[in-house]
C-alpha positions in Angstrom: 0.0 0.0 0.0 2.8 2.4 0.9 4.4 1.6 -2.5 1.2 2.3 -4.3 1.0 5.9 -2.6 4.4 6.8 -3.2 4.0 6.0 -7.1 0.8 7.7 -7.1 2.4 10.9 -5.7 5.1 10.8 -8.1 2.5 10.6 -11.0 0.6 13.3 -9.6 3.6 15.7 -9.2 4.5 14.9 -12.9 1.0 15.7 -13.9 1.0 18.8 -12.1 4.2 20.1 -13.4 2.8 19.5 -16.9 -0.7 21.0 -16.5 0.0 23.7 -14.0 3.6 24.7 -14.3 3.8 24.3 -18.1 6.9 21.8 -18.0 8.4 21.8 -21.5 8.2 18.4 -23.2 11.9 18.5 -23.6 12.1 18.4 -19.9 9.8 15.6 -19.1 12.3 12.8 -19.3 14.6 14.6 -16.7 11.7 15.4 -14.4 10.6 11.5 -14.8 14.2 10.7 -14.0 14.3 12.8 -10.8 11.2 11.2 -9.6 12.5 7.6 -10.3 15.8 8.6 -8.6 13.6 9.7 -5.5 11.7 6.5 -5.6 14.9 4.5 -5.8 16.3 6.4 -2.8 13.1 5.8 -0.7 13.3 1.9 -1.6 16.9 1.8 -0.4 16.6 4.0 2.8 12.8 4.0 3.9 11.3 1.6 6.3 7.6 1.8 5.7 6.9 -1.2 7.8 8.0 0.4 11.0 5.6 2.1 13.1 5.6 6.0 12.9 7.4 7.9 15.8 5.7 11.4 16.6 7.9 14.2 16.9 8.0 15.8 20.2 6.9 19.5 20.6 9.6 22.1 20.0 9.5 23.0 23.7 9.3 19.5 25.1 12.4 18.9 27.2 13.6 15.5 28.8 12.1 15.5 32.5 15.0 15.3 35.1 12.5 15.3 38.0 13.1 18.9 38.9 9.8 20.9 39.3 11.1 24.6 39.1 7.7 26.0 39.7 7.0 24.2 42.7 10.5 24.9 44.1 10.1 28.7 43.3 6.8 28.8 45.2 8.5 26.9 48.2 11.1 29.6 48.3 9.0 32.8 48.1 7.1 34.5 51.0 3.8 36.1 50.2 5.6 39.6 49.8 7.9 38.1 47.2 5.2 36.7 45.0 4.2 38.6 41.9 1.1 40.3 41.8 0.5 40.0 38.0 -2.5 38.0 36.8 -0.1 36.9 33.9 1.9 34.7 36.3 -0.6 32.1 36.5 -0.7 31.5 32.8 3.0 31.8 32.6 3.4 29.1 35.3 0.8 26.8 33.4 2.7 27.2 30.3 6.0 26.2 32.1 4.4 23.0 33.6 3.2 22.2 29.9 6.9 22.5 28.9 6.1 25.3 26.7 9.2 27.3 28.1 9.7 29.6 25.3 6.0 30.8 25.6 6.4 31.0 29.3 9.7 33.0 29.1 8.1 35.5 26.8 5.1 36.0 29.3 7.6 36.3 32.3 9.5 38.9 30.1 6.5 40.9 29.6 5.7 41.0 33.3 9.3 42.3 33.9 8.9 44.9 31.3 5.7 46.1 33.0 7.2 45.9 36.4 11.0 45.5 36.5 10.6 45.2 40.4 8.8 41.8 39.8 11.5 39.5 41.6 9.0 36.3 41.2 8.8 36.9 37.6 12.6 37.4 37.1 13.1 34.1 38.8 10.3 32.5 36.6 12.0 33.9 33.6 15.3 32.6 34.5 14.0 29.1 35.1 12.0 29.0 32.0 15.1 30.0 30.0 17.1 27.2 31.6 14.5 24.7 30.9 13.9 25.7 27.2 17.8 25.3 26.8 17.6 21.7 28.1 19.3 22.6 31.4 22.0 24.9 30.0 22.6 28.1 31.9 22.4 30.7 29.0 23.5 34.4 29.4 19.8 35.4 29.2 19.1 33.2 32.1 22.0 34.4 34.1 20.8 37.9 33.4 17.4 37.2 34.9 18.8 35.6 37.9 21.1 38.6 38.3 18.4 41.0 38.1 16.5 39.2 40.8 19.4 39.2 43.0 19.8 42.9 42.5 16.3 43.4 43.9 16.7 41.2 46.8 20.4 40.6 47.4 20.1 38.2 50.4 17.1 36.4 49.1 18.2 32.5 48.6 16.1 32.1 45.5 18.6 33.3 42.6 21.6 31.6 44.2 19.6 28.3 44.6 18.4 28.3 40.9 21.7 29.1 39.7 23.2 26.2 41.7 20.6 23.9 40.1 21.4 25.1 36.6 25.2 24.5 37.2 24.4 21.1 38.7 22.3 20.1 35.6 25.4 21.1 33.8 27.7 18.8 35.6 29.3 21.8 37.2 29.1 20.4 40.8 32.1 22.3 42.6 30.7 25.6 41.4 27.2 24.8 42.4 28.6 23.8 45.9 30.3 27.4 46.2 27.2 29.3 44.9 24.9 27.4 47.3 27.3 27.8 50.3 27.5 31.7 49.6 23.7 31.5 49.3 22.9 29.9 52.6 25.8 32.2 54.6 24.2 35.3 53.2 20.4 34.4 53.5 18.8 35.8 56.8 17.9 33.5 59.4 14.4 32.0 59.0 14.3 32.7 55.2 11.8 30.7 53.2 13.1 27.4 51.8 16.5 27.7 53.7 16.2 24.4 55.5 15.7 22.6 52.2 18.7 24.3 50.5 20.8 23.4 53.3 19.8 19.7 53.1 20.5 19.6 49.4 23.7 21.3 49.9 24.6 18.6 52.4 23.9 16.0 50.0 25.8 17.6 47.3 28.8 17.9 49.4 28.3 14.2 50.4 28.3 13.3 46.7 31.5 15.1 46.1 33.0 13.4 49.0 33.7 16.5 51.1 34.6 15.3 54.7 32.0 16.0 57.2 34.0 18.4 59.1 34.3 20.6 56.2 30.7 20.8 55.3 28.5 23.8 55.9 26.4 22.2 58.7 29.3 20.6 60.4 29.2 20.8 64.3 31.7 23.3 65.8 34.8 21.8 67.2 34.3 20.8 71.0 36.6 22.7 73.1 38.7 20.9 75.5 38.4 21.7 79.1 41.3 21.3 81.6 
């Protein structure tokens, strides 16, 4: 059946070239030869008996188990959250892996309100996800803008560290997370989770326990 369709398409193409595009008679043989060559190539390389494999949407990315939307929400107090109604739509697009569309919406929010800390974080995360985990210059810029708005907030540093880990840059991520934890105010939202993840990262890196951030202080000897 597939071969019948292929041959039929070739004949239709030839008829269209003659009837609608006024192909000169002197070129008929050349055109037919080109069609025959195409059919021969299909016969040699095609696999019509194999089931089709649908192409993933342009913005679909492999799922590495990290939910940037949920992580962002856990790191934000009410005062940090965006007041833009478009955030709901942007977050929904990001959850659907339409990262380019989500980044465009986050960008519109920041253009309308450059002080929107939540939207800057969302934009940075969407750009990283759109790049399949790569830390691109536009994503770094978005995280930097968020950090400029709230220098001691752990959010920008945390997501920067996540992006570095996704690129395999573990030691850089460790340093970013250590700096983030040390600079964050006591009681900051999400800080205990970041400390826990930092400890696990240092464990994977083989950092001795006495050199980890949450290492117990040395016991002073008493006389």
